BAGU-280173 format. One record per residue (C-alpha): x, y, z; residue number from 1. Coordinates in Angstrom, 1 decimal, always signed. Example, Ala and Ser with C-alpha at 12.3 -4.5 7.8 and 13.67 -1.06 7.14 Angstrom:
2
+--------+--------+--------+-----+
|     xx |     yy |     zz |   i |
+--------+--------+--------+-----+
|  +12.3 |   -4.5 |   +7.8 |   1 |
|  +13.7 |   -1.1 |   +7.1 |   2 |
+--------+--------+--------+-----+
// end
This chain:
227
+--------+--------+--------+-----+
|     xx |     yy |     zz |   i |
+--------+--------+--------+-----+
| +273.9 | +234.2 |  +66.1 |   1 |
| +273.9 | +233.0 |  +62.9 |   2 |
| +272.9 | +235.5 |  +59.9 |   3 |
| +270.0 | +233.3 |  +58.0 |   4 |
| +269.5 | +233.6 |  +54.3 |   5 |
| +266.2 | +234.1 |  +53.0 |   6 |
| +264.7 | +234.4 |  +49.7 |   7 |
| +260.8 | +235.6 |  +48.7 |   8 |
| +259.4 | +232.3 |  +46.2 |   9 |
| +255.8 | +230.1 |  +45.6 |  10 |
| +255.7 | +233.2 |  +42.8 |  11 |
| +256.2 | +231.4 |  +39.7 |  12 |
| +254.5 | +228.0 |  +38.1 |  13 |
| +257.5 | +228.1 |  +35.3 |  14 |
| +260.5 | +227.9 |  +38.8 |  15 |
| +259.1 | +225.4 |  +41.1 |  16 |
| +258.5 | +222.8 |  +37.8 |  17 |
| +261.6 | +223.6 |  +35.8 |  18 |
| +263.9 | +222.6 |  +38.7 |  19 |
| +265.3 | +226.2 |  +39.8 |  20 |
| +263.2 | +226.9 |  +42.7 |  21 |
| +264.4 | +223.4 |  +44.6 |  22 |
| +267.9 | +224.4 |  +44.1 |  23 |
| +266.9 | +227.7 |  +45.4 |  24 |
| +266.0 | +225.8 |  +48.6 |  25 |
| +268.7 | +223.7 |  +48.3 |  26 |
| +271.1 | +227.2 |  +49.8 |  27 |
| +268.6 | +228.7 |  +51.9 |  28 |
| +267.6 | +229.1 |  +55.6 |  29 |
| +263.6 | +230.6 |  +55.4 |  30 |
| +261.4 | +230.0 |  +52.4 |  31 |
| +258.9 | +233.3 |  +52.2 |  32 |
| +255.9 | +231.6 |  +50.2 |  33 |
| +254.1 | +233.7 |  +48.2 |  34 |
| +249.8 | +233.1 |  +49.0 |  35 |
| +248.9 | +233.6 |  +45.7 |  36 |
| +248.0 | +236.7 |  +45.8 |  37 |
| +250.4 | +239.4 |  +44.0 |  38 |
| +251.7 | +236.7 |  +41.6 |  39 |
| +251.6 | +232.6 |  +41.2 |  40 |
| +248.2 | +230.4 |  +42.8 |  41 |
| +247.0 | +228.8 |  +46.2 |  42 |
| +248.2 | +225.7 |  +44.3 |  43 |
| +251.7 | +226.9 |  +43.4 |  44 |
| +251.8 | +227.9 |  +47.7 |  45 |
| +250.6 | +224.1 |  +48.4 |  46 |
| +253.3 | +222.4 |  +45.8 |  47 |
| +256.0 | +224.8 |  +47.3 |  48 |
| +255.3 | +224.1 |  +50.3 |  49 |
| +255.7 | +220.5 |  +49.6 |  50 |
| +259.4 | +221.4 |  +48.3 |  51 |
| +260.4 | +223.3 |  +50.8 |  52 |
| +259.4 | +220.3 |  +53.7 |  53 |
| +261.6 | +218.0 |  +50.6 |  54 |
| +264.7 | +220.4 |  +51.4 |  55 |
| +264.2 | +220.8 |  +55.0 |  56 |
| +263.7 | +224.6 |  +55.3 |  57 |
| +261.4 | +226.4 |  +57.4 |  58 |
| +258.8 | +228.6 |  +55.5 |  59 |
| +256.5 | +231.9 |  +56.3 |  60 |
| +253.6 | +233.8 |  +54.9 |  61 |
| +254.9 | +236.5 |  +51.9 |  62 |
| +251.4 | +238.3 |  +51.8 |  63 |
| +251.4 | +241.3 |  +49.6 |  64 |
| +248.8 | +243.8 |  +47.5 |  65 |
| +246.5 | +241.2 |  +44.9 |  66 |
| +247.6 | +243.0 |  +42.1 |  67 |
| +249.2 | +240.8 |  +39.6 |  68 |
| +249.9 | +243.3 |  +37.1 |  69 |
| +252.5 | +244.9 |  +38.9 |  70 |
| +253.9 | +241.9 |  +40.7 |  71 |
| +252.8 | +243.9 |  +44.0 |  72 |
| +254.9 | +246.6 |  +44.0 |  73 |
| +252.9 | +249.5 |  +43.0 |  74 |
| +252.2 | +251.3 |  +46.3 |  75 |
| +248.1 | +251.0 |  +47.3 |  76 |
| +248.0 | +252.2 |  +51.0 |  77 |
| +245.8 | +255.2 |  +50.9 |  78 |
| +245.1 | +254.4 |  +47.0 |  79 |
| +242.9 | +251.5 |  +47.1 |  80 |
| +243.0 | +250.0 |  +50.6 |  81 |
| +243.0 | +252.0 |  +54.0 |  82 |
| +244.7 | +249.7 |  +57.5 |  83 |
| +241.6 | +247.6 |  +58.0 |  84 |
| +241.6 | +246.2 |  +54.4 |  85 |
| +245.7 | +245.9 |  +54.6 |  86 |
| +244.6 | +243.8 |  +57.9 |  87 |
| +241.6 | +241.4 |  +56.2 |  88 |
| +244.1 | +241.1 |  +53.0 |  89 |
| +247.2 | +239.6 |  +55.0 |  90 |
| +245.1 | +237.5 |  +57.3 |  91 |
| +243.7 | +235.9 |  +54.7 |  92 |
| +247.2 | +234.9 |  +52.9 |  93 |
| +248.5 | +234.0 |  +55.9 |  94 |
| +245.8 | +231.6 |  +56.7 |  95 |
| +246.5 | +230.5 |  +53.1 |  96 |
| +250.2 | +229.9 |  +53.5 |  97 |
| +249.2 | +228.4 |  +57.0 |  98 |
| +247.1 | +225.8 |  +55.5 |  99 |
| +249.4 | +224.9 |  +53.1 | 100 |
| +252.3 | +224.3 |  +55.6 | 101 |
| +250.1 | +222.1 |  +57.7 | 102 |
| +249.7 | +220.3 |  +54.9 | 103 |
| +253.0 | +219.9 |  +54.1 | 104 |
| +253.7 | +219.0 |  +57.6 | 105 |
| +255.3 | +222.1 |  +58.5 | 106 |
| +255.2 | +224.9 |  +60.9 | 107 |
| +254.8 | +228.5 |  +59.9 | 108 |
| +257.7 | +230.3 |  +61.1 | 109 |
| +257.7 | +233.8 |  +59.9 | 110 |
| +255.7 | +236.1 |  +58.6 | 111 |
| +257.3 | +238.8 |  +55.7 | 112 |
| +254.9 | +241.5 |  +54.0 | 113 |
| +256.1 | +241.8 |  +50.0 | 114 |
| +256.6 | +243.9 |  +47.4 | 115 |
| +255.1 | +247.6 |  +47.9 | 116 |
| +253.6 | +246.4 |  +51.1 | 117 |
| +257.1 | +245.8 |  +52.7 | 118 |
| +257.9 | +249.2 |  +51.3 | 119 |
| +254.9 | +251.2 |  +52.8 | 120 |
| +255.7 | +249.4 |  +56.4 | 121 |
| +258.9 | +250.5 |  +56.6 | 122 |
| +258.4 | +254.4 |  +56.4 | 123 |
| +254.7 | +254.0 |  +57.7 | 124 |
| +253.6 | +252.9 |  +61.6 | 125 |
| +250.1 | +252.7 |  +60.2 | 126 |
| +250.8 | +249.6 |  +57.8 | 127 |
| +253.1 | +248.2 |  +60.2 | 128 |
| +250.9 | +247.8 |  +62.5 | 129 |
| +247.9 | +246.6 |  +60.5 | 130 |
| +250.1 | +243.8 |  +59.2 | 131 |
| +250.9 | +242.7 |  +62.7 | 132 |
| +247.1 | +242.7 |  +63.9 | 133 |
| +246.1 | +241.0 |  +60.4 | 134 |
| +249.0 | +238.4 |  +61.3 | 135 |
| +247.7 | +237.9 |  +65.2 | 136 |
| +244.4 | +237.4 |  +63.6 | 137 |
| +245.2 | +233.9 |  +62.2 | 138 |
| +248.6 | +232.9 |  +64.2 | 139 |
| +250.7 | +234.5 |  +66.7 | 140 |
| +254.0 | +232.7 |  +67.5 | 141 |
| +255.7 | +233.3 |  +64.6 | 142 |
| +258.4 | +235.6 |  +63.9 | 143 |
| +257.7 | +239.2 |  +61.7 | 144 |
| +260.6 | +239.9 |  +58.9 | 145 |
| +261.5 | +243.7 |  +59.2 | 146 |
| +263.7 | +245.8 |  +57.2 | 147 |
| +266.7 | +246.3 |  +59.6 | 148 |
| +266.3 | +250.2 |  +61.5 | 149 |
| +263.0 | +250.8 |  +60.1 | 150 |
| +260.1 | +252.2 |  +61.4 | 151 |
| +258.2 | +248.7 |  +60.9 | 152 |
| +260.6 | +247.0 |  +63.3 | 153 |
| +259.7 | +249.5 |  +66.7 | 154 |
| +255.9 | +248.9 |  +65.6 | 155 |
| +256.4 | +244.7 |  +65.3 | 156 |
| +257.6 | +244.7 |  +68.3 | 157 |
| +255.5 | +246.6 |  +70.3 | 158 |
| +253.0 | +244.7 |  +68.3 | 159 |
| +254.0 | +241.5 |  +70.7 | 160 |
| +255.8 | +239.7 |  +67.8 | 161 |
| +259.5 | +239.1 |  +67.7 | 162 |
| +261.4 | +239.9 |  +64.7 | 163 |
| +263.9 | +239.4 |  +62.5 | 164 |
| +265.7 | +242.7 |  +61.2 | 165 |
| +266.4 | +242.1 |  +57.6 | 166 |
| +269.3 | +243.3 |  +55.2 | 167 |
| +269.4 | +242.2 |  +51.3 | 168 |
| +272.5 | +241.4 |  +49.5 | 169 |
| +270.4 | +242.3 |  +46.0 | 170 |
| +269.2 | +245.4 |  +46.5 | 171 |
| +271.2 | +249.1 |  +46.9 | 172 |
| +269.9 | +251.5 |  +49.7 | 173 |
| +269.0 | +255.6 |  +50.0 | 174 |
| +270.8 | +257.1 |  +52.5 | 175 |
| +267.7 | +256.8 |  +54.2 | 176 |
| +268.5 | +253.3 |  +55.0 | 177 |
| +265.7 | +252.3 |  +52.6 | 178 |
| +265.5 | +249.9 |  +49.3 | 179 |
| +266.3 | +251.8 |  +46.5 | 180 |
| +263.1 | +251.7 |  +43.9 | 181 |
| +263.6 | +249.2 |  +41.5 | 182 |
| +262.9 | +251.8 |  +38.7 | 183 |
| +266.2 | +253.5 |  +39.2 | 184 |
| +269.3 | +252.6 |  +37.3 | 185 |
| +271.5 | +250.1 |  +39.7 | 186 |
| +268.6 | +249.5 |  +41.9 | 187 |
| +269.7 | +245.7 |  +41.4 | 188 |
| +272.6 | +243.8 |  +42.6 | 189 |
| +273.5 | +241.1 |  +40.1 | 190 |
| +277.0 | +240.5 |  +41.0 | 191 |
| +277.7 | +238.0 |  +43.5 | 192 |
| +281.0 | +238.9 |  +45.0 | 193 |
| +279.2 | +242.3 |  +45.7 | 194 |
| +276.1 | +241.2 |  +47.1 | 195 |
| +278.6 | +238.9 |  +49.3 | 196 |
| +280.3 | +242.1 |  +50.3 | 197 |
| +277.2 | +243.7 |  +51.0 | 198 |
| +276.0 | +241.0 |  +52.9 | 199 |
| +279.2 | +241.2 |  +55.0 | 200 |
| +278.8 | +244.8 |  +55.7 | 201 |
| +274.9 | +244.8 |  +57.1 | 202 |
| +275.4 | +241.4 |  +58.8 | 203 |
| +276.0 | +243.4 |  +62.5 | 204 |
| +273.0 | +245.3 |  +62.1 | 205 |
| +270.7 | +242.0 |  +60.8 | 206 |
| +269.1 | +238.4 |  +61.4 | 207 |
| +268.0 | +237.4 |  +58.0 | 208 |
| +269.3 | +238.2 |  +54.6 | 209 |
| +267.3 | +238.2 |  +51.8 | 210 |
| +267.8 | +237.5 |  +47.9 | 211 |
| +264.9 | +237.6 |  +45.9 | 212 |
| +264.1 | +234.1 |  +43.7 | 213 |
| +262.7 | +236.5 |  +40.7 | 214 |
| +266.3 | +238.3 |  +40.3 | 215 |
| +268.5 | +237.6 |  +37.4 | 216 |
| +271.4 | +235.6 |  +38.6 | 217 |
| +269.9 | +234.7 |  +42.0 | 218 |
| +271.1 | +230.9 |  +42.6 | 219 |
| +274.6 | +232.2 |  +41.6 | 220 |
| +274.3 | +234.9 |  +44.5 | 221 |
| +273.0 | +232.5 |  +46.6 | 222 |
| +275.8 | +230.2 |  +46.4 | 223 |
| +278.5 | +233.0 |  +47.1 | 224 |
| +276.3 | +234.1 |  +50.6 | 225 |
| +276.1 | +230.3 |  +51.5 | 226 |
| +280.2 | +230.0 |  +51.0 | 227 |
+--------+--------+--------+-----+
// end
């Protein structure tokens, strides 16, 4: 299997209008499109789907906590959201992405949780189950993307989905194989050569590798991976 490059996009009006998002789309295989909840807007979701169609890229929904102030990166399960509420927010956002994809002449290929929701699902089966149920309320024939070797991969499979195991080229890992918190010094990999080396180390255990569209130097990192 050829490792697929994925990227989280549709999160910035500026990037969609100044050409950076289109440049990213030309370097990736899978676009994880923000559903207007943790960033962006429904209108930006629609525009991003159209740009992905022009680039010939497969698209997926990228649902996250509706927490603009913290970009969906603040853990909220058990604080502001329970399992039923997570299921509902995922279903609502996947429905937005599905409608936007169909309007652009695309099929929804996958769903990948965003930010804190993703990190919580990596270690908490209850969160992962709620995500899977939310997706299934809207669409069933999609891949679910989850952190390789984490709790969420097994849960998604047991919920009846085909899973793509994900690695990250632009993030460091903890000793437990989880993503290092962004607040920790050095958590982001900014050097394209280092990012490519990490991708090569993790390729045997993964189906897809992620670069965050809002990471500094994302275009240079994507170009290095695409080589």
